[in-house]
N, C-alpha and C positions, 0 to 999 in steps of 0.2 A: 251401789244401786244396779239392779238388774232389769233386763227387759227393755222395751222401747220408751219407757217413761224418761229416762235421763236423756235420751236422744232427742225427744220432743222438747224438753227443757232447754236443751242447748240451741235447737232451732228457733224456738220461741224467742229466746234471748237475742239471736242474731237478727230476727225480724224486727223486734222492738227497737233495739239500740241503732240498727243501721237505718231503719226507716225514719228515725228522729234526727240522723245526723245531717248537718248542713250540706255535706258533700253529696250525699244521695239526692237530697232536694234540689240542690243547685243543678246537679248533673241532669235530673229528670226535666226541669223547667228549661234548661238550655237545649236539650234534645228535642223536646216539644216545639220551642220556637224555631228551631232549625228546620224541623219537618214542615210546620205550618207556613213558615216563610218560603221554603223551596216549592210549596204548593200553591199557595194563595197569591204571593207577590207577582209571579209571571202571569198568572191568569188575570189578575187585576190591572196590571200596569202594561201588559203585553198587547194592549189594543183589542183583543179579542178577535183577532184576525183568524178566520177559518181556513185560509189558503193564501196562495201567492197573488199579488195584484201586479199586472203589467200596465204600463203606459204606452199606448200606440198613437202615433202621429198619423193623420190622414191627409193625403193631397189628391186633388183631382176628383175624378168620377169613382166613387165607392158606393154601391148600392145598399139600400136598406136591407136587402135580402142577405147580403154578405155580412153585414153587422149582426142581424139576427142569428144566422148560422154561427158566427164566431162567438156570440154569447152563450149559444147551446153547447157548443164544444168545450168552452171554457167551464161551464157548470159541471159537465161530466168529468173534468179534470180537477175539480175543486180549486178552481182559480178564478180570477176576475180580470177583465180587461177594460181599463179605462181609456176612451178615446179623446183625441184633441184635433180638430181641424185646423189646417193652416192653409193660407191663401196661395202660397207658392212653395216651391221646393227649396228655395234658399232659406226661407224662415224656418221650414221644417228641420232642415240640416243643421241650422244654427242651434236649434232647441236640442236636437240630437247630440251635437258636441258638448253642450252645456250639461247634459245629463238630465234634461227636464222630460225627455221621453226615452223608451228603451229601444224603439224602432220606428220607422215610417213605411207607410204602405202608400205606393203611388199608383194611382188609377186602378187599384185592384189587381195589380199584376207584377209590380216591382217592389221588393222588400229590401229596404236599406238599413243597414246597421253601422254603428261607429266603427266597429272592428270586424274583421273577417268572421263570418258565421258559417255553419255547416248548412247542409241541404235545407231547403225551404219546403221540401215535400214531406208531408206527414208520414207516409208509409216507408220512406227510405231513411229514417232515423234522425229527423230534425227533433230538437228538444226545446222545451219551454215555449216562449212566444212564438218562435219561428214554427214549431211543430203546430200550434193552434192556427196561426194564420195560413200555413201551408195546407193543413187538413181542410180548412174553410174553403179555400180556393179549389181544392180537389173535389170537394164535395158538390160545389156549385157546377164545376165542369162536368161531373159525372152526371148530375141531373140534366144538363143540357144534351149529353149524349144519349141518354136514356129516353128523352123526349123525342129526339130526332129519329131514333130507331123504333119508336112505338111501344117502348117498355115503360112501365110505370115505375115511378120512384119507389113505392112501397115494395115492388118485386126486387128491385136493385137492393134496397136496404136489407130485405129478408135474406138474400143470397150473402150479403157481406156479414151479417150478424148471426146467421144460423150456424150452429155447430155441426159440421159434416160428420162427425164421429160420434159413436154411442161408447160411453165409458162404462166399465164394470170392474170391480175389484174383488179379489178373493176373500179379503177380510171386511167385515161389516164397519160402515163409517161410525166413527164416534165423534157426535157433534160437540163434546165437551173436551176433546183431546188437546186442541190448541190452547183453550183457556187453562186447562189444568197444567200444560207445560209452562205457560207464562207464570201462573201462580207458584208453581214448584220452583221456578228460577228465582222469583223474588223471595220465596221461602227458603231457598238455599242461602241467599244472602243474609237473611235473619238468623238462620242456623249458625252460620259462620261467626257472625258478629256476636251473637248471644253466647254461644258455646265458649269462645275464647275470651270474650270480655268479661263475663261472670265467672269464669274459671279463674281469670286473673284477680277477681274480687277475692275468691277464696285464698289464693295464694297471699295476697297482701294482708287479708285478715289473720292469717296464721301468724305472719311475721310481726304484725303489730302487737298481737297478744304476747307473743315471746319478748318483744321490746319492752313493753310496759309491765311485764311479770304477771299479768292477769292470768296466764296459763297455769302458773304455779299454784294458784288458788283454786282453779278448776279441776286440776289433776288430783287434788287432795280428795275430791269427791267422786271423780268420774274415771272411768278407764279411757285410755287414749283413742281406741277405735269408737267409743260413744261420742267423744268430744269432736272427732273428725266427722262422723256421720251427721251429727246435729249441725255442725257448721255448713256442711255441703247442702243439707236440705233447706236450712234457713236461708242461705245466700241464694240458693236456686229458686225458692218460692218468690223471694224479693225481686230477682231478676226477671222471672216470668211475669210478675205483676207489672214491672217497668215496661217490658217488651210489649205486652198486651196493650197498655195504655198507649204506647207510641203508635202501634198498628191501628187501633180504633181510632185515634185522633187523626192519623194520616188519612184513613178510609173516609172519616166523616168530613174532612176538609176537601178531599178529592170530590166527593159526591156534591158537596155545597156549592163548589165552583163549576160543577158539570164537566170535570175533567175526565172522569170515567164513568161507566155503567157498572152496576152490581154484576160481577161475573157469576155465572152458574157453576159453582165449583162443587165437586162431589164431596159428600161427608167423608167418604173414605181417605180422600187425599188430606183433608184437614186433620183427620185422626192420625194419619202417617206422619205428618209433620209434627204434631204435637208430641206423639209417641217417641219419635226419633230425637226430637229436642231434648226430652227428659233422658233418654238413654245416653245420649251424646254428652249432655252436660254432666251427668253423673260420672261417666268414665273419665272425662278429662279433669274434672274438679277433684276427683279423689287424687289423681296424679299430681295437681297443682298443689293440693294440701300437703301431699308427701314431700315434694321437693321444697315447699315453703318452710317445712321444718327443719331443713338443713341449713338455713341462713338465719341471721339475727338482725339484719339491717334492711330496710326497704330499698336502699341503694343497690343491694345484691339480687333484688327479685328478678331483674331483667336477664341476668346471666344463667340463673337457674331454670327460668321459664322459657328460654330461647329453644332448646330441643323440643318442648311440648308444642310451642308455637309453630315451629317447622313442620311437625307431624300434622297439625291442624290444617296448615296451608297446603300440605301434599294431598290431604283428604278433599279440600275445596278444589284443588286443581283437577283431581281425579274425576270429580262430579262434572266438570265441564266436558271432559273427555267422553263420559257417560252420556251426557246431553246429546252429543253428536251421534253416538252409536250405543244405544241402551241395551242391545242384545250382543254386544262383542265380548271378547275375552276379558278385556280390562274391566268391563262392568260386571261380569260374573265373578271375577276374583274379588275385586274391591267391595262386593256386596257382603262377603263373609269375614273381612278384615275389620276388627273393631274400631281402629282409628279412622277409617274411611266410610264404613257403613251408614254413620248418621248423615252423611252428605249424599251418598249414592243412592241409597234404597228410596227415599222419596222422589228422586228424579225418575227412577225406573217405574215406580208405582204410578206417577203421573202420565207416563206414556204406555201403560199397560204392557210393559216389557218385563214383567217379574211374575213368577208363578207363586201360588199360595204356599207350597212347601219351601220356596226359597225364602219368602218373607218370614214364615215361621222359623226356620232354621237360622236365619240372620238374627232374629230377636234373641233366640236361645243362646247363640254364640254370644252375643253382645252381653246378655245378663250373666252368663257363665264368666265372661272375661272381666266384667266390672266386679263380680264377687271376688274373683282371684285378686284382681288388683287392689281390692279393698283389703284383703288379708296381708298382701305384700306391703302396701302403703301403710296399713295399720302398724305393722312391725317397724317400718322405717320411722313413722311418725312418733310412735312410743319411745324409740330409742334417740330421737334427735329434738323432740319438742322441748325438753328441759335444758338443752344446751345453749348457753349464751356466749357469745363472743365470736371466734373464728367460725368459718364455714365447716359443717360437719361432713366428713366423707360418708358415702353410702356404706361401706364396709364397716366403718366405726359405729354408725347408727344401728346397724344390724347386729352387731356383736353386743352393743349396749343394751338393746332390746332383749336379747337371749339372757344377759345376766339379770336384767330386771324381772324377767319371768321366772327364772330360776329362784330369786329371792322371794318372789310372790307365792311360789309353790312350796317353799320350805317353812313359810310362816305358819 
């Protein structure tokens, strides 16, 4: 059979058989449960705490104004301060030692902690509860000084909060840049997991068909490259379906528990992530199919897959370097290297650090490299796919493919 029809027949068979398999279904359910559990359980049983809560003991004269100011400062810091009044210092210190309170404020001027603490002054670097209490006391003293000098509190507040500098940037502000960078980071994780995981599916699928001799039946009606292409397409579509199901479920769960807001993500970034997932999966899956044809046992899959996995890890790590410097030399070089481009290009695109011609050239190089790899991998695949037993060497697979091609041409 010629044309694309046999390729689609193989792809449809892969979709049908693997979607019905218990392994695929169980794996999908487990992944969904993990995602749902990781999102819903912490939000449901985590107490719904929106910030840190501090317990402050009070002894002696502490004005209502101090407590109101402390509450305002705590709100601005996304924190909450629970106060407890004690009759004497001894009782307060006992509660402090027992861990019932985090600190004690005596007469609005002495801050007592169980262990040595840093400065109690807000502007000099105090942290946590000490910063809140110190800032409160400073604020009240500043109000007293302002009142005695005849300066209104509003004027003092304006001087402290007003920005004395006018800011101007040479490049226009992109309000979606931070969101796009965050989305591209999580997209990078999905690309890495998806490309290598579903590529490994292709590897194991080839080995399984060699082991149970199904490939011998298929090869009687199909050319090796048709069988390999159909397998890559079928497993790829099945992997994308599983990945989309997990992403949609995670997004729905996060929105349901009010964990995140819907980000304003550009359509271009989503398109870039999908495009490079397809390109990256195609490239790595073809390579996985080729090396899978060299062995006949699932136990040997790890040994032949290790070099490809290391290449994928290198691309993933390169993307982190690009995340820090999307305009650097590393970013520009790895943009045009097929093993690293699927991880690097979406990151640069999210940060508006890649030009149109660079994106287009990277796609052209990736497609050309994948086509070349298909031709090479197809030759290896056809020379090794029918060999059962010991691991086939690349040279032997190549020579076997040449002999088979010669026999076919002489028929």
